[in-house]
C-alpha positions in Angstrom: -32.7 4.3 19.5 -35.4 1.8 20.4 -36.3 1.7 24.2 -34.8 -2.0 24.3 -31.4 0.2 23.9 -31.1 -1.6 19.9 -30.3 1.3 16.7 -33.2 1.7 14.6 -31.7 1.0 10.8 -30.6 4.5 8.9 -32.4 3.5 6.3 -35.8 1.5 6.5 -37.8 0.7 3.5 -41.1 -0.8 2.4 -43.5 -1.3 0.0 -41.1 0.9 -2.8 -42.7 0.7 -6.0 -41.7 2.8 -9.2 -43.7 2.6 -12.0 -41.8 3.7 -16.0 -45.1 4.0 -18.0 -46.5 0.2 -17.5 -43.6 -1.3 -16.4 -42.8 -1.7 -12.2 -38.7 -0.5 -12.6 -39.0 -1.7 -9.0 -40.2 -3.6 -6.3 -39.2 -3.5 -3.1 -41.3 -5.1 -0.5 -38.5 -4.7 2.6 -34.7 -3.7 3.1 -33.0 -2.3 6.0 -30.1 -0.7 5.9 -28.1 -0.5 9.5 -26.2 2.7 11.3 -22.4 2.6 10.3 -22.1 -0.1 7.2 -21.5 -0.2 3.8 -23.8 -1.9 1.7 -23.0 -2.6 -2.4 -26.0 -2.4 -5.0 -25.9 -5.3 -7.6 -27.7 -6.4 -10.6 -27.4 -6.9 -14.1 -28.5 -3.7 -16.6 -32.2 -2.6 -16.1 -32.1 -4.0 -12.6 -33.3 -0.4 -10.0 -30.1 -0.1 -8.9 -30.0 3.3 -10.1 -33.4 4.1 -10.0 -33.6 2.5 -5.5 -30.8 5.7 -5.1 -33.5 7.7 -7.6 -35.9 6.8 -4.8 -34.5 7.1 -1.4 -33.0 10.9 -2.0 -36.2 11.8 -4.4 -35.0 11.9 -7.4 -38.1 10.3 -9.1 -41.7 9.4 -8.3 -42.3 6.7 -6.5 -44.9 4.7 -4.4 -44.5 3.7 -0.7 -45.3 2.8 2.4 -42.5 4.0 4.1 -38.6 5.2 3.8 -37.5 6.4 7.2 -34.7 8.5 7.8 -32.9 6.8 11.7 -36.1 5.4 12.5 -37.8 8.8 13.3 -38.4 10.6 10.3 -40.8 9.6 7.1 -39.0 10.6 3.9 -41.6 9.2 1.7 -43.4 12.6 0.6 -40.4 14.9 0.9 -38.5 16.7 -1.9 -35.2 16.1 -3.2 -34.1 18.7 -1.5 -34.9 18.7 2.2 -34.1 15.4 2.6 -30.7 16.5 1.6 -31.1 18.9 4.8 -32.3 15.7 6.9 -29.4 13.7 6.0 -29.7 12.2 2.3 -26.4 12.5 0.2 -26.2 11.3 -3.0 -23.3 11.4 -5.7 -24.3 10.6 -9.5 -23.1 8.3 -12.5 -21.8 11.9 -14.4 -19.7 13.7 -12.2 -22.1 17.6 -11.3 -19.9 20.1 -10.8 -18.8 23.0 -11.8 -16.6 23.2 -14.2 -14.3 26.4 -13.8 -14.3 26.0 -10.0 -11.2 25.3 -8.5 -11.2 21.8 -6.4 -10.6 23.7 -2.8 -13.0 26.5 -4.1 -15.7 23.9 -4.2 -15.1 21.9 -1.7 -15.3 25.3 0.7 -18.6 26.7 -1.1 -20.0 22.5 -0.3 -18.9 23.4 3.8 -20.3 26.6 3.4 -24.0 25.5 2.2 -23.6 22.6 4.7 -22.9 25.0 7.7 -26.0 27.8 6.3 -29.0 24.1 5.8 -27.9 22.4 8.9 -27.8 18.9 8.4 -29.9 17.6 10.1 -33.4 18.6 12.2 -32.6 21.3 14.2 -29.1 21.2 13.8 -27.4 24.6 15.2 -27.1 26.8 11.9 -23.7 28.7 11.9 -21.8 30.3 9.7 -17.9 29.1 9.1 -15.1 31.9 9.0 -13.0 32.2 6.5 -10.7 30.6 8.5 -12.4 27.8 9.6 -13.8 27.3 5.7 -10.5 27.2 4.4 -9.0 24.6 7.3 -12.1 22.0 6.8 -12.0 22.1 3.1 -8.1 21.2 2.9 -9.0 18.7 5.3 -10.4 17.2 3.2 -8.5 17.7 0.3 -6.2 15.4 2.6 -9.0 12.9 3.2 -9.3 12.4 -0.7 -5.7 12.4 -1.7 -6.8 15.4 -4.3 -3.4 17.6 -2.8 -2.0 18.0 -6.1 -5.5 19.1 -7.3 -6.1 22.0 -5.3 -5.7 24.6 -7.5 -6.8 23.2 -10.6 -10.2 24.0 -11.9 -12.9 21.0 -12.2 -12.9 21.4 -15.6 -9.3 20.1 -16.0 -9.3 17.6 -13.5 -9.6 13.8 -15.3 -12.8 11.8 -14.3 -11.6 9.7 -11.5 -10.4 12.3 -10.2 -13.6 14.7 -10.4 -15.4 11.7 -9.0 -13.8 12.1 -6.1 -14.0 15.9 -5.1 -17.5 14.6 -5.6 -17.0 12.6 -3.1 -15.5 15.1 -0.8 -18.4 17.8 -1.6 -21.1 14.9 -0.6 -19.1 13.8 2.7 -18.8 18.3 3.9 -22.6 17.6 4.2 -21.7 14.9 7.0 -24.5 13.4 5.7 -26.3 10.5 8.1 -26.4 8.1 4.5 -24.9 8.5 1.8 -26.1 7.4 -1.3 -23.4 6.3 -4.0 -23.7 5.2 -7.4 -20.5 4.2 -9.2 -18.4 6.0 -7.3 -15.5 3.6 -8.3 -16.5 4.2 -12.7 -13.0 6.4 -13.9 -10.2 6.0 -11.4 -7.6 3.9 -11.9 -6.9 0.0 -10.9 -3.4 1.1 -8.9 -6.0 4.3 -7.4 -9.1 1.8 -6.4 -7.6 1.1 -2.7 -7.1 5.1 -2.3 -10.5 5.2 -2.8 -11.6 2.2 -0.7 -9.8 3.4 1.9 -11.7 6.4 1.7 -15.3 4.7 2.1 -13.9 2.6 5.1 -13.0 5.7 6.5 -15.8 8.4 6.0 -17.9 4.7 8.0 -15.3 4.7 10.4 -15.0 8.1 11.6 -18.7 9.6 10.9 -20.6 6.0 11.5 -22.4 6.8 8.2 -24.0 4.2 6.4 -23.3 3.9 2.3 -25.2 2.7 -0.4 -23.2 2.0 -3.4 -24.1 0.7 -6.7 -20.9 -0.8 -8.5 -20.2 -3.2 -11.3 -16.6 -3.7 -10.3 -17.3 -6.7 -7.6 -13.6 -7.7 -6.8 -13.8 -3.8 -5.7 -17.0 -3.7 -3.5 -15.6 -6.9 -2.1 -13.2 -4.6 -0.7 -15.5 -2.2 0.6 -18.4 -3.6 1.6 -19.8 -4.9 5.4 -23.0 -6.2 3.0 -24.4 -7.0 -0.9 -28.3 -6.0 -1.5 -28.6 -8.3 -4.9 -31.5 -6.8 -7.7 -32.8 -8.6 -10.3 -36.2 -6.8 -11.9 -36.5 -4.6 -9.7 -36.7 -7.0 -6.6 -33.7 -7.5 -4.2 -33.2 -11.7 -4.6 -30.9 -11.9 -1.9 -28.6 -9.4 1.0 -26.5 -10.1 3.9 -22.6 -10.6 4.0 -20.9 -9.7 1.3 -19.4 -12.9 1.0 -21.2 -15.3 0.7 -23.5 -12.9 -1.7 -20.9 -12.4 -3.9 -19.4 -15.9 -4.0 -22.8 -17.3 -4.6 -23.9 -14.1 -7.5 -20.9 -13.0 -8.8 -22.5 -13.1 -12.6 -25.6 -10.4 -11.3 -22.8 -8.1 -13.2 -24.1 -4.8 -15.1 
C-alpha cells in the first residue's frame, strides 16, 4: 500500500531482458500487473510468452532494472525456489507431477509443503495436522471438479485432468502471483467453462493476480480482465481484454 492509500502492482517489471545467444528473446521496458486481476498474454510463436513467465519465476537468466513483487520485494537476483517461497506460483505447458501418486495424495503433499515453507516472508510456518490436510485437499478437489479422480493416480489421468491437478497444487500454496502457461491445453471444449470458473474464483476468493499465457483467444475472452500482446519479445499492447482482443485477434501462436 502506498502513502496515498493506493495498492502497489502485484508485479512491476522494468527493463527486463533475456538473451539467447546473439538473439534478444525478451525486451520488456515496463509492465505492471494489478493485484486481483487476470491478465492474458498472447502473441505469435517466438514472441516471448513462455520466456516472460520463465524470467519472472527465475527459470532463465535475465537482466532487469527491477522485478518487484507487491511493490516491496525485489526478485531480480533471487533463484526460482526462493521466488516460489515469496509467493510466485507457476505451471508449465507440460504437467510436472509424480505419475504414481493419487490425486488426493499429491494435493495433501502440496499443502503440507506449503505449510512448512510458508508463502511469504514472515509467514507463520506451522505443520497442518493430517485431518486438516485431508480436509483442505478435499476442498481443492471440490473447487477443481476432481471428485471422480481423487483416488486415481496421476498417470491414469487425461492430459486435461492432469492440468487441473497441477493448477490445484499451485493454488495450494496460496501464491500472490500465479503464472499459468496454457492452462486450457488438453482440456475438452465442453469443460472450458469449468476451468474459467476455477480461475475467476481463484482471483475473487484469494485476491491472487494471474498471468495466463493462452492460445485459445475465445477462452481468454471469458476470463481475462486485461490482455498483453507480445511481439518479438516486446510489449505491443496492454489494456482491457475486449478492445485488445478485437484489435489483435490475429496474434495467435
